[in-house]
N, C-alpha and C positions, 0 to 999 in steps of 0.2 A: 865513451866506448869506442874500442878500436875498431876500425873498419875491417880489419883482417881477423878478429875474434868474435864471430857473431855468439849472442847468448845462446843460440839454439838452432838447430836446423829443422825442415820440414821436408818430409818425403811423401810423395802423392802415390799411395799403394792401391789406389782405386778411385772411382768416380773421375778418371782423367781419360778423355776420349770417348767417354760413355755416361750414361745416366744412373749407373748402378754401381754397387760394390764399394761404397764410401769407406776408405780407410786412410787416416792421415797420421803419419809417424812424426812425433816431435822428440827430438833428442838433444840432451845437454851433456855435459861432463858428468852430471849426477844422476841422470834418469832417462828412460825411455817411455814416452806416453803415447798412447794411441787414441786419437779422435775418432770414434765410430769404428765399427768392425762389421762391415756388410758383405753380403753374398752378392756376387755377379749374376745378373738376370738377362733374359732376352737371348740373342743369337749364340749359336754354339760356340763361337770364338771366344765370347765372354765366360760363359758358363764353364769352359774347360779350365778356366783359371781357378775355380773353386776346388779343383782336383789337384792342382799343382802344389808342391811344398810351399807353407806359408813363406812370404818374402822376409819376415824377420822372425827370429827364434822366440816362440813364445815364453820361453824360460826367463828371456831378457827383458821382457816388458813389465814395467812396474805398475802401471795402471792404465785403465781405459776410461774415457769419458764418452757417454753415450747420449746423443742429442734426442733420439726418439726411437720407438719400437718397431719402426718398419723394417723389413727383412733386410732390405739393401743396406741398412744401417747397423743391424744388431745381428743378422743371420749368421756370422762366421764365429760369434762367441763360442759356441759348442766346439768349433774346431780348435779355437785357442784353448779352451780348457781341455780338450783331448790330449793336447800336446803339451801340457805342464804349466800354463797360465793359472796362477792362483792369486792375483792381485785384485784390488778393488774395481768394480765397474760403477763409477760414480754416474748418477742420474737422477731425475726428478721421480717422486713417488708414483706419478701417473705412468711415468715410462716403465718403472719396475713392474708395476702391476700389469701392464699390457705385454711387456717384453717376455714375461714368463708364459703368458698364453700363446704368443707368436711362436716361440722357441719350441714350446712342447708340440704345437700344431705341426711346425716345419719338421721336427723330427719324426712324427707320425707319418707324414706325407712321404718323406724319404724312405721310410722302411716300407710302406704300402706300395710306392713306385718300384722298389726294388724287388718286392714280391711279385707284382705283376709281370715284371721284366724276366724273372726266373720262370714264372708259369707260363709265359706266352713265348718265351724265347727271343724277344727282340733287343736284349742287350747285347752290346759289343764285348762285354765284360763276362767272364765265367769264374765264379758265380757273380751275378749282379748283386752289388752291394749299396747300401745307402751312403751318402755322403758323410753323415753323422747320424748317431741314434739317440734313443731317448735317454740313455745314461749320460751322454755327452750334454745334452741339452740341460738336464738337472744339474750337472756340475756348474754349468754357466750360469744358471739361474741363482744359485747358492752365492755367487760372487756379486750379484746386484746390490749395489749399496745406495739406497735412496737419500738424497740430499734435501732436507727439509727446511734449512735455515734460508733467510733473504740474503744473506752475505756469501762471500767467497768461502770455498772448502779448500783445505790445503791438501796438496798432492805431493808424492814422492819427489825429492829433488829441489825442494824449496818452491815449486810452482803452486799457484792456486788457480781455480776455475770458478766462475759464477755462471749460473744457468738462468736463462730469462724466457718468458713466455714467447713462443713463436707462432702459435694458433694454427699449426699444420694438422696435428691431431691432438688428442687429449694428452697431456704430459709433455709435448713436444717442446724444445727450447733450442735457442741459439746459446753457444758456449763461448764465454770470454776467458781466454787463458792468459794468465801473467806469468812471466817466467823470465828472470834476469834482466828485469826493467823493460821487456818488450811485451806489448799486449797484442793478442791475435783474436780476432772474431771469427768463429766458425758458425755459418748460418744455419748449418744442417739443412733441413728443408723448411724454407720459409713460407708461412701461411699467408692468408689473405684478410684483409679487414671486413670482408663480406661473408665470411663462414657462417653457415646456418646455425651452427651450435656453439662455436668458440668465440670468446671476446678477441679483439684485434690484438696483433703482436704488440709486445712492450717495444718501447722506442729503441732505435739503435744506439749504440755507444761508440765514442771515438776509439779508435785502435790504430796500431802501427801497422798492422798486416790484416788483411781481410781474405777469408776463404768463402766465397759465395757460391751457391748452386745457381744453375741457368736452366733448369728444367724447360721453363718456357722463355727462355732469352730471346727468342726471336719471334714471340707471338704475344697476342692479347687475348684475354678470354672473351668469348661470346657472352652476350647478356640475354639471349634468347632461350637459355637451356631448359627452364621451367616450362615454356610455351611448347618447345619440340618435344620434351617428355610427355607433357599432358596430351598432344595431339597423336603421338604414337600409340599411346595407351588407349585412347579413344577409338582409333582406327583398328586396333587390333582386337578390341572387345566386340567391335561390331562384326567381324568375321569369324568370331568364336575361337579366337586363338589365345595364346599363352605369351604373357610378356616376361622374358627371363633377363634379369640384369646381373650379369657377372659383377661383382662389387667386391673391393677390399673388405676384408672382415672388420678391420680397424678404422674406424672414423667414417668411411664411406657408407657403410650399411646404416649406423644410426642417423647419419645426415640425410639419406635418401628417405628414412622412414618419416623423419620430421618434414620433408618436402612434400612426400605423398599424403601425409596427414592434412597439411595445409592445403594441398590442391583438392583433396575430398572435400574439406569444409568450405572452401570456395565454389564447389560445384563444377570444378574444371575437368574432373575425371570421374567416371562411375565408381560406385562403392563395391569394388572387387575384392576378393580374398587376397590377403598380403601374406606370403609366406616367407620366413627367413630360415633358409636350409643351410646352415654352416655351423658345425659345433663351435668353431673358433669364434665366430660372429657373434654367437649367442653368449659365449663367455666374455667377450669384449662388450657386448652391449650391457651386461650387468655392471661392468666397471663404469659405464657411462651413466647407467641408472643410478648407481651408488653416488657419484658425483652430482647429479642433478638433485637428487634428495638431500645432499648436504650442502647444497647452494655453492658449489665450488666457483671461486671466482674466475677460473679458466672458462667457464661456461657462460653464454649470454644469460641475462637474468630471467628472460622470458621462457628460456628452455626449462621444461618441467618433466617429470616422469610421466605425466599424462600423454605427452606428445609421443611416447614411445610404447604405448599400450594399444590394445585391440589388434595385434598382429598374431598369426599363427606361428609359433616357434617350433619347427621341426627337427627336434634334435635325434629322435630315433631313426635307425637305419631304414625301418619299414616305412615310415613316413616319407622319407627322402625318396625311396623307390617309387611310392605311389605318385609322386610329383613329376615323374618322368613323363606321366601320360595323364594329366589331370582330367577330371570329369567335365570342367567347363571353363571358362575364361577366369584367369587369375593372374597375380603378379608374383613372381618368384625372385627373390634376392639371395644369391649363392655365391660363395667364394670359389675360386680366387678371381681378383678383379681383371686379370689379364689372361684368364682361362689358361693358366700353366699348370694346375693341379686342382685337387679338392672335388667336392661332389658336383659343382657345375659341370665338369666333364661329362658326367653321365646325363645330366639334363640336355647339355648341348648335342651328345650323340643321338638321343631320343627326339629332340625338338627341332633341330636345325633342317631335317628333311620335309617338314611340314610347313607349306606356304602360308598357312594361317598364322603362325607364330611370328613373334619379333624378338629379336635379340638387341638389347639396349645396352650400349657401351658408354658409360659414364665417366671412365677415368682415363688417365694417360696410359697408353699401350705402347710398351717398350719394342722397338724393332726386333722382329724374330720371335715374338710370343704368337700364340694362336689369336689372342685379341687383336693384335696388329694385323695379322692376316685377315680376320674378318672384317676389320674396318677398311682394309685396303680392297675389299672386293672379292676375296678367295672364293672359289667356286667349290672347293673341297678342302676340309682341315682333317689332320691326321689326329685321332684320338686313340689312345691305348693301341697303337700299332696298326690301326685300320683307317682308311680314308672315309669320311663322312660327307655325303653332298649338302650343299649350303642352298637350300630353297627358301627358308625363312627370311623374312625382311631384317635386315641389319641396319640399325639406326645409331650413328654416333651423336651423343648428346654433349655438346661443348658447354662450358661454364660451371661444371660441378668440381672442377679441380681444387685440391686443397693446396696446391702450390701458387704462390704469387707469380703473377705473369711479369713481363719485362717492366711495363710501366709501374706496377705496384712495387716491385723491387727497387727500381730507381727512386721512386718517391720516398721509400723508407730510407734509402741512403741519403737523400739531400740533406738530412738533419745533421750530419756529422762532418767533420773535417776530413780532408782526403787523406787516406792512409798512405804509407811510403809505397806499399804494393798491394794491388788486389789480384787474387789467384781466382780464376774462374773455372769451376768445376761442375760436376753432377749434370751435365748436359750433353746431349748429342753435339757433334762436331759444330755443325751450323749454328746451333743456339748458343754455344759457348762462345764462339768467334763473334758473332753478332752482339751478344750482350757485352763482351769486353770491349768492342768498338763504342757501343753506347756509353759505357762508363768512361771511357776516354774523351769522347766528343762531347757528352753533355755534362759530365762532372769534373772534367779535366783530372780524372784518376790515371795512374799508371797501371793499367789492367793487362794481365797476361793469362794465356791459356796454357797451363802446364802439361807437361807430357807425363805417361805412366812411367812411375818410378824415378821421376825426376826429383832432385834434391835441390833445396834452395835455402839460404841463410835467412834467419829471422832477425831483423834488426829494427831499432826505433826509427820512426819518421823524424826528419828534420823539420824543427819549427821554423 
C-alpha cells in the first residue's frame, strides 16, 4: 500500500478535548461512514456545538455505525435525520431497543425545556425552540438497523464492521471496521469485568488503528462504593430523610436496583420503599427485564427478573409530584444522572433545601453539569431559572461507573499486538493525556490525543 494513498481518513468530529459528543468520520473514495453520532453535554462551550451546522453534510453520509445508546453517542441522530440522512444506522439489537427509548425521551425533554423557557422567559432565543423534536427522533429511529449475526456486516463502499460485546450497558459494543485492508477498532465506551448485571467484555482484537475512550484514563475506581452507599442510606434513614439518586435511566438504574436488593438481603440497609421515577428508566428497565427472562448471554447468569422486582414504579405525573415531599424515609432513583434534565430536577428543587435529605451521586459527572456542581460542593444550583440552596448532604459514591478505569483498559489491551497508532478520545484533557502516556510507557504504543476536527490517515501497521 502506498504511503501517500491511505485507504481511508478519519476525522474527529466529537469527543476530542472533551468526554462527550462522540462522532468519528471515516472517508474513502467510495463512501462516508460515521461511527457514533452523539450530542455534546456539559459546559456551554460544548453544548453550543449542538446548535452549530453539522460539520459534514448529512446527505453525503452513507451509513452510521452506533456502538451504544447513550445520548453522547446517539443523540445527534435526529439532527442527522432532520437534515436529510436516510442511510442505515448499524447497531446491536439491544442498542436499537434502547436507542429508540433514549431518542424519544431526549426529544420530549427538548420540547419541554423549550416550553419552560418560553413560559418563564429565561431563553436568549425568541421564540425558544428545541434542538430537535419528536418527529426528528422518529425519523432517526426508523433508520436503526439491528445486526443480529455473529460475523461482519457489509457497509457502503466495500467496508465491513463487526460488533463485539463491551459490557458498558445492555447492547453496547466495540466496533471493528475493515476498510481497504485497514482494520480500525473503536472502543465506544468500554465496560468493566465487574459490572453487576453484564458479562465481561469480549476480548480485544488486533487492529491497525485503535480509537479508545479515556473517561477514567487518569483514575482507578474505588472498591468501597457499596459500603459508602449503605452507610449514607442508613445515616439518612435515621434522621428521617430521603435518599435521592440522580441516575442514568439506561443501565445505572437497573444496576442500582440490583445492588440495593442485595444490600437489603444482606441486612446492610433498612427495608425502605424504593421508587423509580423516570418514564425513560421504566421503559429501559423493561428491556432489561426481557433480556433477563430470555437468559440473554450479555447478562450475568445470576441476574434474574426477580432481582428487579419489589420496587415502586412511578410512571404517573401525580406519583412523581408526591415524591417531591414523601411522607417518610425512602429511596428515589430518578433521571437524569447528571441532573441536566428530567423529573429529578423537581425532586432536587424540593429536597436540596432540607438538611435531613441526601443526594447520592453514583455516576460520572461531566464538568459544567448540575451534578458536577453538587459534587464540587456548590452552595446553590440553578434549576428552571431559579437558584436553589443546597442544604442536603451530598455524597459522591465512587465505584459504580460502567466505564473501565485506566488499569482495566490497559489490561484489556495487553492481549493484542500494538497498533500503528492509537487515538485517545472521549476524556477530559488530563485523562486523555495521562492515558496516552500510559499506553506509550507501559505497552509501547504510538498513542496520540487528537484535536477537534483533526483529520488523519488510516494505514495498516507494519509487521
